[in-house]
C-alpha positions as CSV (number, residue, x, y, z in Angstrom):
1,X,116.5,30.7,58.2
2,X,118.4,28.2,58.9
3,X,122.4,29.6,59.7
4,X,124.9,28.8,56.4
5,X,126.4,25.3,56.6
6,X,130.2,25.9,57.1
7,X,131.8,22.5,55.5
8,X,135.3,22.0,57.3
9,X,138.1,19.1,57.1
10,X,138.6,17.5,60.2
11,X,142.2,19.5,59.9
12,X,140.2,22.9,59.2
13,X,138.4,22.1,61.7
14,X,141.5,21.9,64.2
15,X,142.7,24.9,62.7
16,X,140.0,26.7,63.9
17,X,139.9,25.5,67.4
18,X,143.5,26.3,67.9
19,X,143.2,30.1,66.8
20,X,140.8,30.1,69.1
21,X,142.1,29.6,71.7
22,X,145.4,31.7,71.3
23,X,143.4,34.3,70.2
24,X,141.5,34.1,74.0
25,X,144.2,32.8,75.9
26,X,147.3,34.4,74.3
27,X,146.6,37.0,72.4
28,X,143.2,38.8,73.9
29,X,144.8,39.1,77.7
30,X,148.0,40.9,75.8
31,X,146.1,43.4,74.4
32,X,144.5,43.7,78.0
33,X,147.1,44.1,79.8
34,X,148.5,47.0,76.7
35,X,145.1,48.7,77.9
36,X,145.3,48.8,81.4
37,X,149.6,50.2,81.0
38,X,148.1,53.2,78.2
39,X,144.8,54.0,80.8
40,X,147.5,54.0,83.6
41,X,149.2,56.5,81.6
42,X,146.8,59.3,82.2
43,X,144.2,61.6,78.9
44,X,142.9,59.0,77.5
45,X,141.3,61.4,75.3
46,X,145.3,62.1,74.1
47,X,146.8,59.0,74.3
48,X,147.5,56.8,71.6
49,X,148.5,53.8,72.5
50,X,145.3,53.6,74.3
51,X,143.6,54.0,71.4
52,X,145.8,51.6,69.7
53,X,145.8,48.8,71.9
54,X,141.4,49.3,73.1
55,X,141.3,48.4,68.4
56,X,143.0,45.6,68.5
57,X,141.4,44.0,71.6
58,X,138.1,45.9,69.3
59,X,139.2,43.7,66.0
60,X,140.3,40.6,68.5
61,X,136.6,39.8,70.6
62,X,135.4,40.8,66.7
63,X,137.6,38.0,65.5
64,X,136.5,35.6,68.7
65,X,132.9,36.3,68.4
66,X,133.1,35.4,64.1
67,X,134.9,32.2,65.0
68,X,132.4,30.6,67.9
69,X,129.7,31.6,66.1
70,X,131.5,29.8,63.3
71,X,132.4,26.8,64.6
72,X,128.2,26.5,65.5
73,X,127.7,26.0,62.0
74,X,130.2,23.6,60.8
75,X,129.8,20.5,58.9
76,X,132.6,17.8,58.7
77,X,134.2,16.5,56.0
78,X,135.7,12.9,55.2
79,X,139.3,13.2,53.1
80,X,137.6,11.4,50.3
81,X,134.9,9.4,50.2
82,X,136.2,6.8,49.2
83,X,133.9,6.7,45.8
84,X,135.1,7.8,42.0
85,X,133.0,11.1,42.1
86,X,134.0,14.3,43.5
87,X,132.3,15.7,46.3
88,X,134.1,17.3,49.6
89,X,137.0,15.9,50.0
90,X,137.8,14.7,47.2
91,X,141.9,15.1,45.6
92,X,141.5,15.1,42.4
93,X,144.2,15.1,39.6
94,X,143.2,17.1,36.2
95,X,145.1,17.4,33.1
96,X,145.4,20.9,31.7
97,X,147.0,22.1,28.7
98,X,148.5,18.9,29.0
99,X,150.2,19.5,32.6
100,X,149.0,17.4,36.1
101,X,147.1,19.1,38.7
102,X,146.5,18.3,42.3
103,X,142.9,20.0,43.6
104,X,141.4,19.5,47.6
105,X,137.9,20.3,46.6
106,X,137.3,21.1,50.6
107,X,134.2,24.2,52.0
108,X,134.9,28.5,51.2
109,X,136.0,28.8,55.1
110,X,139.1,26.5,54.2
111,X,140.2,26.9,50.6
112,X,143.4,28.3,49.9
113,X,144.7,28.2,46.2
114,X,147.9,28.1,47.6
115,X,148.0,24.5,49.7
116,X,146.3,23.3,46.1
117,X,142.5,23.7,48.6
118,X,139.7,24.8,45.7
119,X,136.4,25.4,47.2
120,X,133.3,23.2,46.0
121,X,131.9,27.4,45.7
122,X,135.0,28.4,43.0
123,X,133.8,27.8,39.6
124,X,136.3,25.3,39.4
125,X,134.5,23.5,42.3
126,X,131.7,23.3,40.5
127,X,132.5,22.2,37.7
128,X,134.0,19.0,39.8
129,X,131.5,18.4,41.8
130,X,129.5,15.0,40.8
131,X,132.2,14.2,38.1
132,X,133.9,11.3,37.8
133,X,137.1,10.2,36.1
134,X,137.4,10.4,32.5
135,X,135.3,13.5,31.8
136,X,135.8,16.6,31.4
137,X,134.6,19.7,32.3
138,X,135.2,23.6,31.0
139,X,135.3,26.6,33.5
140,X,135.4,30.5,32.2
141,X,138.7,31.6,33.3
142,X,139.9,35.3,33.1
143,X,142.5,34.4,30.2
144,X,138.8,32.5,28.3
145,X,137.8,28.4,29.0
146,X,139.6,26.3,30.0
147,X,139.4,22.3,30.0
148,X,139.8,20.4,32.8
149,X,140.3,16.4,32.4
150,X,139.8,14.7,35.0
151,X,142.7,11.9,35.5
152,X,142.1,10.0,39.3
153,X,140.0,11.0,42.6
154,X,140.6,10.0,46.2
């Protein structure tokens, strides 16, 4: 089975690389020092500091491994494809209930509703992909059906 593709903007890729770099070169060495220092305190069976440091090391190593695997599967999406049709990387302005809202359609790993970045896998993202200015999409939301009129795409 082919690994799932991870869609990221260039900025999203840089952010993941930065996190990986920080984990490997800054955080992990500090945790290793804590493990070593706690080990020097003696009896490991009753050493809470040692146990906590080992647990944090395992978590950090897991995240490093996860990021390394993710980076092997990345497909870069361009910000705005120059098309009037919504695709990954498009910046979209919609009108919902008389209010304009801006979104960027991104891959699921980069999605952050607070930053107005919505996943192409989300209900709204799925509804918007392939649409163009002037079209209306309906999305089932917890509060009921929401209608979005596409105002602009870039």
